[in-house]
Phi, psi and omega in degrees: 000149174268164176234123182241125177243125186234118170053048182278127183233134175216118181244146173241169181306322184265347180197168175260114185289312177233138190237084176061052182276132174226131173196162180233129170259114185291159177304126180078005183272148176250105180247136184251131169260124182228145179169170181289166178305132177090008183274348175110003188288322175295317177300318179299313177304315180295327174288322174299321182288340185091010181268348173227153180252127176287153175288321179204166183099172182228157175231130176230141179237119184061035180080001179255124181293116179244016189306319178253008179283136181302151184301324183290347182256015187263353183066036183250157167238151181222139176247120182266172180298315173277157186296324182053040176264148184278117190294335186267003180249146173293161183306315180298324176287331172296310181299321183270011187300312180303321181288325177297312180296334176269004176057044179284143180304152185302313181300315178295317181304313184291320180298311185288327178295319178295316180295316177298319180294322176296319181294325181261009177059051182239006185299331181283349185238023185295329183266007178268164173267153178311324182291349177266004183253157171284170176303314180300318179291320175298326175288327171299322179297316180299320177295312177304318180294330177286315191279336186295338182277355178060047179285154184283339182223132176249129177252129179232127182246095182045053189292343184256359188293337181271000178274147173287171191302315184287320174293328176299317176295317178293316184288333177299315178296316182298319181299313179300318180296313185296313185288326178297318184294319182283332179069025183278139174300125188226133169246119190232134182250134175205158168258352185275107185296329178295318174302311184302314186291318189276336187264322192282140165292324170222159183231130173251112183268121181260148178209125171050046174084001181233164177267111181287325179201141174227131183175180174301146183308313185289326180293320179292322184288313189281331179227073179295138186282346176205166184303319182305314183298316180294326181277343178267314181277138178114141173227097006283167176290172183299140176277145176229144171210147178279149181206158173251140179276129177233097188064245172250021180246163177239127176249133177221119188062235177257006183261149176233136179239128176294140179235179182292160184295335184292347183289343185302328186285350181256012188309128183086359183276141173272128180221174176247129184253138173239148178206138179280150181302322186281351180266353182269123178274141183229142175221165178297149183297339184265008185267054178086188187257359181287150181092175182271130181280123180226161180245128180286132177254322182218140175238124180238097174292128176247006182103287179281333182221168167243122178263115181261136170258116185243159175244121183215126181050033179084005181246146176272124178240127171277133180229129180256132183221174184287166187291341181277352181287133183249120176195145180224176180308129183097340183285149178268134178229161175249125184250147170236130178250096182301130183306326182287345182263354181283139175239150186233146184223153174286123184298341182267309184269341183080357181281149184294148174239144177241123180285000000 
């Protein structure tokens, strides 16, 4: 089933949590809501779940208006940030809790619990209690309990945030595989951009109760619709610097950067330029005079890459380079900003511009 949200508004005394939000989660789609704390993503999910009532707007599931329908009658399953497993129940009874509440016959109950346990690799721990499990196993139990009832829509509210970094990485891949195999329509909330990029068929970036941009992850990452999106997605986030258009070139301070041919129509205009750290080519300062001269302020080896914080024309630029590149604070490097990788924004509104 699909989920359609239309002009949804929810306000609290101090703020508006969602501001006229509209979106559709297509049948079988994995859609991720991502954004900073307080942007409205969890409130939106809770309204879909029936745990919050909107001030205005509608929610429909499979074409049926459920805006005022009680949560138990919406045909949804939900996985929360906390594991929310029952400590006094064995794993098999935790998984089958929803089936028990629905009074499913014993043979069918056992079959579905067994299938969910196999899917989540829990067959060896069915007779254990939650206290005897690792964090990753407890989260698997929570997911198994959600999928065993065969709900039409699966809602997930930051289900991986309580796991450590390695477990989160491992379970993220498992979750994508499981949901893909089930083909369940899924709405997933996270503040972790890496989760959003890796899990979602589409990503909705939220800000101040509205959707700033909605699209496939790589499209949202590569072509942000506004400065906020470019500055939120990415580790490090997109670099920005102000410039004036001079023909097909960009001038900032005393430096000049070649731009795409389409810039000519903006001659004399002040704009904001964005560029990703991995799109900036870097060479040692003694490798000739080509490129933009910059000074290294910080070098951060991360294993697969070295992240350089450089100072160029009065601006800070983050540059990602290979692990073999050697540079330290105070060293001079040469930067190249490929014209095709530059993105342009209105300096006042922050909205993307297309030359």
